[in-house]
N, C-alpha and C positions, 0 to 999 in steps of 0.2 A: 504494500499500499504506499510505503513511504517512496518508493521508487517513482511511482505512477505521479505523485504530488511533484517530485523533483522534475521530471520529464514536463508536467505541465508548467511548472514555474519557468522553467528555462524555454520552452518554445513560446509562451507568453511573453517573455523578455524580449525573445528575439524578434517576434512578431511587432511589439510597440518601437523596436529600435529601427526596426525597417520603415516603420511610418514615419518617423520623426526626421529621417534624413532629407527624404525629399520635399518637405514643406518650407517654403520660402527660400529665395535664392537672391542674394546681391551680387550683382556684376559691375566692375568698374572697367572702363573702356577709356583710351586715349592717353593723354599725357598725364603724369602725375605730378601735381604740382607742388614745388618744393619751396618753402620759403626762402631758403638760403641763397638760391639760385636768383629767385626775385630781388633779393637785398645785394645782390652782385650786378644788376642790370638797373640802374636807375637812369633818369632821363639825363642824356649827354652821353651816353655810353655809344659805342659804335656797332656796327651791325655785326662784325665779326666777334665782339664780345657777346654779344646777346647769343649767337650760335653757339659759342665755347660754353657758356653758363647754360643755357636752357635746352641747347640740344636743335634738332631739325624741327620746324615747327609743323604743326597739323597739316594747315594750310597757308597761303598768301593771297594777297590783294594787290593790285597794282593801280586801282584807282584813286586819283587824287594823293600820289604819294605810295610809296609801298608800305604794307603792313605785314606783319606776321602775327598770326594765331596759333595760340597753343589751347586745346581743347580736350576738357577731360568732361566724362560724364558717370553719373552713378546710377545704374538701373536694376530695378525688384521687380521680382514677380511671385505672388504669394504661393502658387504650385508650380511644379515642374512643367506641366503641359500648357499653361496659360502664356499669354505674349509679355514680354517684360515691359515696363513704363519707366519712363525717365523720371527720377526723385530728385535729381541735382546736376545741374549742368554748370560748369566755370569755363569762362573762355579768358584768356589772358592775349591782350593785344599790345602790340609794339609798333608804333607809329614812325616812320622814318622820312628824314628829310631829303632833298636829292644828293647829299654828301654821305649818306648812309649813317647820320646821327640820329638816335632816339629823341624825337621831339614830345612823346607823350607815350605814357604807358596806362592801359585802362585793364581792368578786372571787371568781367561782365558774368553775372549770375542769372539763374531763371527765376522769373517772379511773374506769377499769373500766367505762366506760358509761354513768355516773351524774352527775348535777350535784354538784359538791362544792365547800366553801367552805374556801379555802386558808388563812384566817385563824382561823376556831374550829372546821374540821374539823367540821361539822353539815351536815345537807342540812334546809332550812327547809319546814315544813309549817304548814297552816292549823288553825285550831282550838285546842282545850285538851287539854293531857295529864293524863289521868286516870287512878288507879291503878284495879287491879281491883276493889276493894270500892267505890270511887266510881262506877265503871261500873254495877256491880251495883245501888247505892242509888238511883242516879237514872234508870236504866232506859235507859242511852246504847245506841243501836243497835238496840234490840228493842219499839220502839213506846212509847207513851205511858206511862213509869211501870212498865212490865211488870217489870222486874227489882225493883223496891221492892215491888210488890204480891206477888210471889213471896216475896220475904224476909219480909214480914210474916205471910204464910200459915205460912209456916214457923215463925215465933216463936208463931202461935196469936192473933193480933191480929186 
């Protein structure tokens, strides 16, 4: 009788242990953010210094100057067969001038599902900011000078 109880106890323990290992999984992807490497690359550092300290960037951009992006993500899924969801994302961006010197360093995090700059509280965009009147006069977005032509027609020119 004691042997049956021992076998039952061992089988229940193994059964419960098997269930607990597959529940909840956390995955880390991308660049591992290192505080010491960030301290080694302040504004005024060279492109080479950033590459030596931080390593190869996750991606780069070349609009309005060169930018290096270092991206890290933390994803979780409650059960092994479910699709993982992003719970944390950090993007470190280094903005360079034409000489290859860091002019700005920004750390973006995920807030409300959007990339968010924790320093200046702005979202980066490419291009120029134009007022409504400037857009109308330059014809931005509606063909070559269509807005300017419509405005001149209104004035009778």
